[in-house]
N, C-alpha and C positions, 0 to 999 in steps of 0.2 A: 771788684766788677771785672777787672781784666782776667782774674783767675777763672771766673765762671765762664767767660767767653772762651778762653783757651781750652777748658775742660769739655765743653759741650760736644765738639767733634769726636773726641775721644769716646765719650759716653755713647754717642750714636754709633760709632764703629763698633763698640763692644756689643751693643744691643743687636746690631746687624749680624754680628758674628754668631751670638747665641741663638738668634732666630734661624740663621742658616744652618747651624749645626743640628737644631731641633728638626727642621725639616729634612735634612739628610737621614737622621735617625729614624724618623717616621717612615720615610721611603724605604729604608732597609728593612724595617719591621713589617712593612706591608708588602713586600716583595716576595714572591713564592720561592720557597726553598728548591735548590737544584741539587740533584745527587751526581749523576754522571751521564749527562744527556748524550745520546749516541752520536758517534762521529762517522759511523758507517755510511758512506755516501749512497749506497743502494737502499738501505733501510730509510734514510732520510728522504730519498726521492719517493719511495713507495708510500710512506706515511703522508708525504705532501699531496700526492695524487689522491690518496684515500680521503683525506680531509677536504680537499677541493670537491670531490664527488659528494661527499655528505653536505657541504655547504650548498651545492647545486640542487640537491634533493630535498632540501627544506621547504616546506610549503609556506605561502605567504603569511599564514596564521601563526607560524612558529613551530609547527610539529613536523615530525618525520612518521613514516608509517611502514609496515611490513606488507608483503604481498596481500592483495585483495583489500587494501586499505585497513588492515587490522592493527591492533596493538599500538595505537598512536602514543599513548602515554609512556609505555615501556620503551618504545623506539626513540621517542624524544629524549628521555633521560639517558639512554645508552649513547646516542649520537652526541648529546651534550657533553657527556663525560669525555668522549674521544677528543673533542674539540678543546675541552678545558686541559686535557693532559698535555696539549701542545704548549700551554702556558697563558693562553688567552683568558680574559675575565669578561664579565658584562660591559666593562667600560674601557678596557685596554686590550691591545693585541690584534692579530690579523683577523681572528674570528669573533671579535667582540659583538658585531651586530647579530650573529646567529646565535650566540650564547644567550645575549640579552632577550632575544625573541623566544628562545626555548623556556627560559625562566619565567617569562610573562605568560606563556601558554600554560605552564604547569601550575602556576599560582592561580590564574583564572579558571583552571580546570577543577580546582579544589572544591569539594562538596562541603555544605554546612556541618556534616558529621565528621569531617576531617579526611575522608577518602580523597586522594589524589587520583582522579580518574572517574570512570563511568560505570554504573551498576549493570549496564547492559553488556559489558565486556566480560565474558565468562571467566577470564584469567586476570581480573583486575588486581589481584593482590601482587602479581609480578610488577605491574606498572607502578603500584603504590610503593613497593620496597625500593625499586630502582630510582624512583623520583625522590624518595627520602635521602638516598645516598647522593644523587646529584646536587640537589639543593643544599645539602649539608656541606658539600665541598665548595660551593659557590658562595654560601652565606658569609663567609669571612672575607671574601674578595669584593663583596657588593659595596660600591661607594655612595650610592644613593641612599640616603637615610630613610626615606619612605618606603623605598622597595625593600631595603634591608629589614625593616620591621614587619612588612608584609611576609617576607620569607621566614621570619622568626615565628610568626603566628601560624603559618602554614605548617611548618615542621612541628610545632607544639601540638597542634590539633592532629597532625598525622600520627605522632607517637601514641596519642590518646586512642585513636581509631585502631592502631595496630595492636595495643594491648587488649582492646575489646574484641578484636578479631581472632584472637588467639584460641586455639581449641582446648577441649578438656585435657588433652594429652600434652599440651605445651607447644604444639606445632602451629603450622598455618597451612591452609589448603589454597585453592584457586580463588576462593571467595571467602568473605568474613564468616567465622563460625556464628556470630551474632545473627546472621541472616538465616540461621537454622541448618546450616551444613557443617557438621562437625568433622568433616573429612580433613586430613592433613597429609602432606607429602614433603619429602626432604628438600627439593630444590627451592620450592616457595618459602619454606621456613628459613633457609640459608639466606635468601635474598632480603627477608625482613631483618634477620640478625645484623647483616652487614649494614643495612640502612640505618638501623637503630644504633649501631656503634658509630656511624658517621655523625648522626644527630648528637650523641653524647659527647663525642670528641669536639663538636662545634659548640658545645655549651648548652644544648637543649636538654632539659631535664628528662631522663628516661628512668622509669621505675626499675630497680635492680632486679625485682623478681620476674619481670617480663623476660629479660635475657637469661636469668638463671633457669627458668622453666624451659626456655627454647634450647639452651645448651644441654640440659638433662634429656630432652627429647631426642636431640641428635645422638647423644650417647647410647640411648636405648635403641636407636636404630642401627647400631653398629654390630657387625658380625664377629665371630671370634677371630677371624683373619684380619680384622681391621677395616674392612670395607663398610661404607654407610649404605643402607639399603633405601629403596625408593620410599618406603613408608614404614612406620612402626608396625604396620600389620604384615610386612614382608616385601616380596618383590625382588629380592636379590641384591647383592652389593653392587653399586654402580661407581665406575671411576670418576665421573662428572661430579656426583654428589659428594664423594669422598674428598676430592680435591677441593671442592668448594667448602667442605666442613673444615678442612685444615686452614684455609684462608681466613674463615671466620674465628677460629680458635686463636690465630696469630693476631687478628684485629682486636680480640679481647684480652691480649697480652699473655696468652698461654702459649709458650713455645717449647718447654722442656718437660712437660708432664708425661707420665707413662702413656696416657691416653693418646696424646698428640703423637708420640713416637710410633705408637701402634698404627695410626692413620697413615703416618709417613712411610711406614714399612710397606703397607698395602700400595700406596702410590708408587713407590719405587719399583714394584713389580708390575703394575697394571697401567701406569700412566706414561712414563718416559724412562729411558729412550727405547726406540725401536718396537714400540707397540703398534699393532695393526690398527687402523681407523675402525675396522669393524667391531672392535671390542669397546667401542665408545657409545654404543647404542644410538648413533646419529648425532652425538653432542661433542664432537671433537673440539669445536671452537669454544664452547662453553667450558669444556674441562680445562683447556689451556688458558683461558681467561683467568681462571681462579689458580691454577697451578703455577703460572708464571709469577703471581704475587707470592706464592709460597717459596719458590726458588729463589727469587730476588731478595726476599727478607732473611732467608735462612743461611744461604751459603754464598759468600763472595766468589769462591773458587769455581763453583758449579755454574753460577749464573752466566758468565760469558759464553761458556759451552752450551748451555741450554738455549740461550738466545740465538746463538749462531744456527743451531740445528732447527729450532723452531721457525726462525726467520727464513732460512733456506726453503722450508716446506711451503711457508705462507707466500713468499714472494713469488714462487714459481707458479701460483695459481691466480694471480691478480690480473684482472682484465685491462685493456687498454684505457677504459674509462676511469680507472682507479678503484673500481669496486671488486668485490669477490662474489661471484654469482653461484654461491654454493648453498645447499640446504633449502628446506621447504619454507622457512620463515621469510627469506628474501635477502636481497644484497645490502639493505641498509643495516640489518642486523649483524650480518657477518662481517661487513666493512667496519662497523663501529667496534665490534669485538676485537678484530685483528688490529685496528689502528691503536686501540687502548693498550693491547698486549705489547705492541712494539714500542710504546712510549713509557711504560710502567717505570723505567729507570730514569726518566726525565726528572722525577722527583717533585712535580708540581702539586699533585693531589694528595692531600694529608692522609687519606685512607691507604694509599699505597706506599707510603714512606717507611723507611726502616725505623 
């Protein structure tokens, strides 16, 4: 009897040790991976002001919007990505309330056919693609079991909708091809591809043939000099679409192929460094949102120089409010893009990790 009484505290102590160790392990596994979070005080201050601006601009219902009240779904996904890149999740961090509200808005906005968005938005495929990307990054960080299951269902339906929306050529246009519009163009296509990649990486089933057809579409849009055109029908090579195409190739695990090297050769001549903004067809921020992903993953030596150069140009144009008042889409869009670009090397979001 004495032996049992003496051993009991030791058993309890061991059990407590095992439980504590398990909790620590779970905490480590659930913690976002960090790469090399910037220590530059100017960049950190700029990003802080930008994220505070976005937090203030969020509407009570959880959405953000562009000029004129447009593109609520796309702006919500992009602003949510910028806040999540800081390390916050729906339940933890400085911007947890804003991210949680954004997730709830997008989940509640999902239609029965799987579209994340509204049919009366002429460019609804952009919002759908960006929303797949944002929700796929949040899915693994959602701690509420019921909400996590809701996100899983939304993403599963969204993938199905995306497949049905694909055109006969393998791309996507501003609206679903199933609605009778078989038009496609490069930037919308790339938005869907990256969103689908985010879903697949998060464990959501994505039919391989959907992405394969999309990659083939992008390749068929490529000119002999390595630039990706606006559409398979022509329109000329565009730096923005080419940079986005490379980012998508990297997301799909294709880094060293001759095709990717061809795209990179075009970008080296037409994207950075020292390229005039007039050559970007009004899409400078969009271009560098994607090209920053490419440089960060591709070249550890080039990345610090690229980020220094790009940050110098971005920071010089930031307003006292924390926003960037550039472009016709509006400050929410530009601020979300710039804030995300400046935080890519934080390493919190899986889609941007090396």
